[in-house]
N, C-alpha and C positions, 0 to 999 in steps of 0.2 A: 814262749813258754815251754820246757819239758817238765809231762806230768806223772806220776804212778799208771797212769793208763795210756801209755805210747808204747809205740813201735820203733826200737833199734833198728832200723835197716843194714847196717852192718853187720851186725851180729848176726843177722837173720841170714843174709847170705851166706857168711861163713858156716853158719850151724846146719844148715840145710842140704849146702851143696850141688844137690841138683832138683830134677824140677820131678814130682811125684804125684801119684792123682791123691794123695794128703795135701800136699801145698802148691796144688796146680790154680788153684783159686788167688792166694798170697800173690804169686809171681806175676800174676795176669792182673792185678793191681799195679803191684810196683812198675812193669812194662808199659803202663799207661802214662806216669809219669815220665818214661823216654818219650814216651811215641809224640803223645799232647804235649808234656811241658817242658821238655828239653834236660832239665833237669832232677837229680833226685838229693834230697835231704837226707839227714841221718835221724831224725824222729819223724814219726807222725802218727797221728790218733791211732785209734784201735782198729779203725774202718782203713786207714791210708787215704783217709780224703785228704786230711790237712796235715800241709806242715808244722810239726811243733817245735821246731827250730829254722836258722835261716844259715846252718851250716850243711856244707854238700856232702856227700859222702866223699872217702878216700878215691885215689886213684885205682888204688888197690882194689878196692871193692867195686870202680867199674868196669876195670880188666876180668875180676874172679863174675860178675854176673856175666859177662860178655860169654865167658865160657861155660857158662851153666846156658844160655838160652841157646848158643854153639852147640850144646849136646843134647838139647832136649829131644830132637827127633818132629818137631812140631812145627810145619809151617809161620805160625802166628808168631813164634817164640824165634825162630829164624829171621823171620822179618825183623822184629824187634831187635835182632842182633847185629843186622845190616843199620839201623839206623843207629843204634848206638856205637858202634863204631865210626859210623861218620861224627856223631856226637863227641866220640875222644881223640878224634883226630881234630877238630875244631877246636878244642881245650886243651890241645897238646900236651894229652893222655900219652898219646901213642907217636911215632914218626910214619912219614908217608910209607916208608917200605912195610912198617907192619901192619899199616891201614891196607895195603896192598894183600901180603899175606892173608890177612884174614878176610876179605873179600873171597879170593881163594878159595879160603877153607871154606867157607860160607857157599858158594857156588857147590862143591864138590858135594857137601851135606845133603845142599837143597836136594841133588840128583840122585841121591840115595836113598831119598825118601818116596 
């Protein structure tokens, strides 16, 4: 059940746009759902520990989150971007060609840090 005290993850991804010192803890909690649960729901309670809906975020939101993680300049978030890339392929959000392009870009980014 969605309450007034829940966070809309899709809106958060769209609004934030990139990882900063002000939102790093928020994104840290979001990527936990990729790393551990392999799914991100649309709504969570305020501390992002429990889903408040059974609806998954949209494919566009998964792709947007991938790009945010890819450009973070942080090894932890890059690792999560690799996992998210795998997840997007398994959910047929991206095709194999895009999957391998993403791997190439992630590797290049990894070596630049």
